[in-house]
C-alpha positions as CSV (number, residue, x, y, z in Angstrom):
1,M,0.0,0.0,0.0
2,A,1.3,3.5,-0.9
3,K,2.6,5.8,1.8
4,N,-0.1,8.3,1.2
5,R,-2.9,5.7,1.9
6,R,-4.4,4.3,5.1
7,K,-6.3,1.1,5.7
8,I,-9.8,1.0,7.1
9,S,-12.0,-1.9,8.1
10,I,-15.6,-2.2,7.1
11,P,-18.1,-5.0,7.7
12,V,-18.0,-7.8,5.1
13,S,-21.6,-7.3,4.3
14,T,-21.0,-3.6,3.5
15,F,-18.0,-4.5,1.4
16,E,-20.1,-6.9,-0.6
17,Q,-22.8,-4.3,-1.2
18,I,-20.2,-1.8,-2.4
19,K,-18.6,-4.4,-4.6
20,K,-21.9,-5.0,-6.4
21,L,-22.3,-1.2,-6.9
22,A,-18.7,-0.9,-8.1
23,E,-19.2,-3.7,-10.6
24,K,-22.4,-2.1,-11.8
25,E,-20.6,1.2,-12.3
26,K,-17.7,-0.6,-14.0
27,A,-15.2,0.8,-11.4
28,G,-11.7,-0.5,-11.6
29,S,-11.8,-1.8,-8.0
30,V,-13.9,-1.5,-4.9
31,E,-11.2,0.8,-3.4
32,E,-11.3,3.1,-6.4
33,Y,-15.1,3.2,-6.2
34,I,-15.1,4.1,-2.5
35,V,-12.5,6.8,-3.0
36,K,-14.5,8.3,-5.8
37,L,-17.7,8.3,-3.7
38,L,-15.9,9.8,-0.7
39,E,-14.3,12.5,-2.8
40,K,-17.6,13.4,-4.4
41,K,-19.3,13.6,-1.0
42,I,-16.5,15.8,0.4
43,L,-16.8,18.2,-2.6
44,E,-20.6,18.3,-2.3
45,D,-20.4,19.1,1.4
46,R,-17.9,21.8,0.9
47,D,-20.1,23.4,-1.8
48,K,-23.1,23.2,0.5
49,S,-21.3,24.8,3.4
50,H,-21.5,28.1,1.4
51,D,-25.2,27.8,0.9
52,F,-27.5,30.1,2.9
53,S,-30.4,28.7,4.9
54,K,-33.8,29.9,4.0
55,E,-33.8,32.0,7.1
56,D,-30.5,33.6,6.2
57,E,-31.7,34.3,2.7
58,E,-34.8,36.0,4.0
59,K,-32.7,38.2,6.4
60,V,-30.5,39.3,3.5
61,K,-33.5,40.1,1.3
62,E,-35.1,42.1,4.1
63,R,-31.9,44.0,4.6
64,L,-31.5,44.7,0.9
65,K,-35.1,45.9,0.8
66,A,-34.5,48.2,3.8
67,L,-31.4,49.6,1.9
68,G,-33.5,50.2,-1.2
69,Y,-31.8,47.6,-3.4
70,M,-34.9,45.5,-3.8
71,D,-38.6,46.1,-4.1
């Protein structure tokens, strides 16, 4: 295993489910598939962390209206 990688343990049943998904997606290996999924999740979460809640959005709109920038 490469120096920049770590081992993790997962239940066999989970591995088997992921293996089926990886085969369906024609991934090179279960490991590659898991890394791809985790990277995608990390990027999505990072992008979502910049999203405003509905409450925050309403506060911004109210403030812009008070300043005369919105009707």
